[in-house]
Structure formats: structure tokens, C-alpha cells
N, C-alpha and C positions, 0 to 999 in steps of 0.2 A: 557120721562124724564121731570119732571115739575120743579124741583129745579136745576137751572143752576148754576154750581159752578163758583166762581170768578177766580179760577186757574185751568188750565187743562194741561195734557201732550200733547206734539206736535209730530206729525209724518210728517215731511217734505217729500214731494214726488214730482216727476216731472210730476204731473198730477193735474188737478183741480177737486175737488169734489163739486157737487152742492147739495143743499137741495133736498132730495128725490132720489138722485143718489145712485147706488150700487157700492161698492168698494171691490173687492176680493184682499186679501193680503196673501203673504207667509212670515211667520215670522221666523227669525233665529237668529237675534242679541239679546243678553241677555237683553239689555235695553228695547227692544220692547216686548220681551216675558214677562218681568216684568210689562210693561205697560198694556198689554192685560190682564194679571192675575189680576192686581189691578182694572182695569176698569170693568172686568167681576164680580169680587167680590162685588165691590161697586155700580155696575150698573150706572157708570158714563161715560161720553163721553171722547174721545180724539179728538184733533184738527188736521185737515189736512190742510197744507199750501203748496203752490207751491214753490218748491225749484228752485231758479233761476239758469240759465245756467252758470253763472260765479262763482258759489259756488265751493269751493275746498274741496277735501276729504283728510284725513290724510293718512299715509303710509299703514294703514290697510284697506283703502277704506271706512272708516266711516266718516260721516259728522262731521266737527269740530265745535267748538263754534262760529267760524266766518262765518259759512255757512249762506248765505243770502237767505231769504225767504220773501214772500209777507206778509204784515201785516194783510190782510183780508183772512180768511179761513172759513172752514165749520166744525162744530162738527160732529163726526161720532159715531153712536151707534152700538155695536156689536149685530148682529142678528143670527149668526151661526158660528159654528166651524167645521173643518174637518181635516183629515190628507191627505196631498198631496201624489202623487205617489212617490216623493223622500223622504218621511218621515218627511217633515217639517210641522209645524203647519199652517193650512190654516184658515183664518178668513174672514168672510163676514160682512162688515159694511155698514150702510146706512147713508147718509148725513141727518142732521136734521136742524141745525140753524147756521146762519152765525155769525162770531165774528170778532172783530178787536183787535189785540194785543196791549196791553198797555206797557208791559215790559216782559222781558224773564229772565230765570235763567237756570242753569244746575244742575241736580242731581248728586250724587256721581257716578252713573253708566253711566253718559254721556247723560241721557235723558233730552231733552230740555222741560222746562215747561214755561207757559205763564200766566200772569194775563191778562184777556180779558174783553172787553166790548161787550156785546151781542147786535147784531144789530136787530132792529125791522123791520119786513116786513110791507109794506104798507097795508092799509085796503083791504079786499077782493074785487076784481074787476073783472067784466065779460070781456070777449074778445070783443074788439071794432071791428066794421065792417071792418076797414082797415087791421085788423090782421086775418081775417077769413081764408085767404089762408094759413097762418102758421099752423092753426089747421089741415088743410088737409094734409100739409106736415108731421106733427107729426103723424097723423093717418097712413099715408103711411109708415113711418119709423117703427112704431110699428107693422104693418102688415108684413113687411119684416123680422123683428126680430122674430115674432111669427112663420112665415113659416120656418125660419132657425132652431128655437128651436124644431119644430115638426120633422124635419129631423134628428137633432142631438140626440134627446132623452134627458133624464135627465142630467142636468149640473153637471159635476164632482166636481165643486167647491161648490155645494150646493146652488146655487143662484136660487131662485124662480122668474125668470124674468117674467114668465107668470102672476104671481100675481101682480107684479109691473105694468105691462102694463094694466091689467084689472082695476086696482085701479086709473088710471090716470083721473083727472078731466079736461076734455077738455074745460070746460066753464070758468075755473079760469085762469086769465092772468098770475099770478105768476107761477103756476104749468106748464103751457104751455111754458113759457119763459125759465124756468130752464131745462125742459126736452129737448127742442130743443137745447139749449146751450150745453147740455151734449152729444147729439147724432149726431149733425151735424159735418162734418169734418172741424173743426176749429183748429187753432193753440192754444197752451196753453196760449199764451199771450192774444189772443182775448177772450178766455174763461175767463181768469182772469178779464179782463175789464168788461165782462158781469156779472160776479159774484159780482163785486163791485158796480154795478149800483143799486141805491136804488129804482128805479121806474120800475115796470114790463112793463108798456107801452113803456118806453124808451128802455128797453131791447128788446122788440119785434120790435120796430122801427129799432134798430140796426141789428137784425137778418134778418129783411125784406130786408134791404139794402145789407146785405152780400149775401143773396140768389139771389137778383137781379143782383149783380155784377158778381156772379158766373155764372149765366145764360147768361149774356152778353159775358163773356169770352168764354164760350162754343160755343155760336152762332158765335163768331168771329174767331174761330180757323180755320186755313187754312187746306184744305184737304191734306191727306198724299199721 
């Protein structure tokens, strides 16, 4: 997608989508079925923002206009459709570009839309020596996922994760930082902080500290 629209529909979720990340969805609400139809026809993205824990749902369980969400999110492009085992519409989307919400509105069907400012990524930068260990961590994570995929066979959601893994640029700091932030066992709050960082090296520094702290906690655990 080369022409980035000024206004996009939003899909607030309790998850963080990173550029390059894969997001499987099961769609059943009318407003989101309409959103997927419109985005598919127009080949336009929808935005994914983190829905905050203190957001309230209305009596039907749907998010209200007052639902609180983060102002920085990631645009998602639809890459595949499928029908789930329970007969719902399954959609596979991929994160593309980050944005910041300038203002929001609500359509007649309850779909939240937003005027957005598109965030620029920094210039392409290679992995710095101090971050080389993180590349090895990412390779190991990818190897673990690949082994699991070989055991499980084709993914029922239609997600071609093997292709995603094979196309990873391990020399690019931005790519490595986003992939690690996506795959490491972090809280959604920590992931959101990483998503909002403008500099890939800053993101990698933060990930390196997180891994170091995790390793220290494990080393210091008392025997059972």
C-alpha cells in the first residue's frame, strides 16, 4: 500500500501489533464485518490499537465510544481469508506502518474511525555489535517456531509463518527489534512502550535489558 489514507477504521484489541507481525482474527460483529469488506474492496488498511484494561464494554459486550485505547498503533493489511471451524470469518492481517491518532469519530454502525498521522521509521541501520546477541536470540526463536510448525503441519488459520520467518532480515535493526518485541514473553504494556519508540537501537537496548533482567531472575531463583 503506497497511498496512506488520512482516515482509517480502527480495531481496538487487547494485543499489540508490530510492523511485519501477523495477526489472525475471527470476525463476527457487524461493524467489523463491514470494515473487512470495505478494506478488502478498497485495498486499504485498518488500524490496530491496544485496548486499555480500564476500558468498559456496554451491556452487549461491545466496546463503547468511551473505550480507552492507545494513541499509537499499527496499520494492518489483509493478506488472507478463511472460514473457521465454528463458521466465523477468519482473517489474517499483517502489520505495516505505525501511526498516531489525531482525532476519532464513530460511524453509524459503531465502528471507530481515526484521522491519523503516519510515523516515519528511521533510516535503515545495521545491527550494532552490542546487539549481536539479540540476533541470535531471534534466530533461536524462529528455529523453535519452525520446528513446531513442522510438527503441527499446515496452519488452520492460513498463516504462512514459514514464509514470514524466511523473509526476516537479520541485518536490519528495525526488523530485528520489531520481531523480538513481538515474540518475546513481554506484557502488552511493555510491548506498547517498545512500539512507540522511534529509534530501533533504543528499542534493542531496552530488549537487551529485559532479557538480562529475566536471566538474572532465573539465575537467582531458589531451588524447589
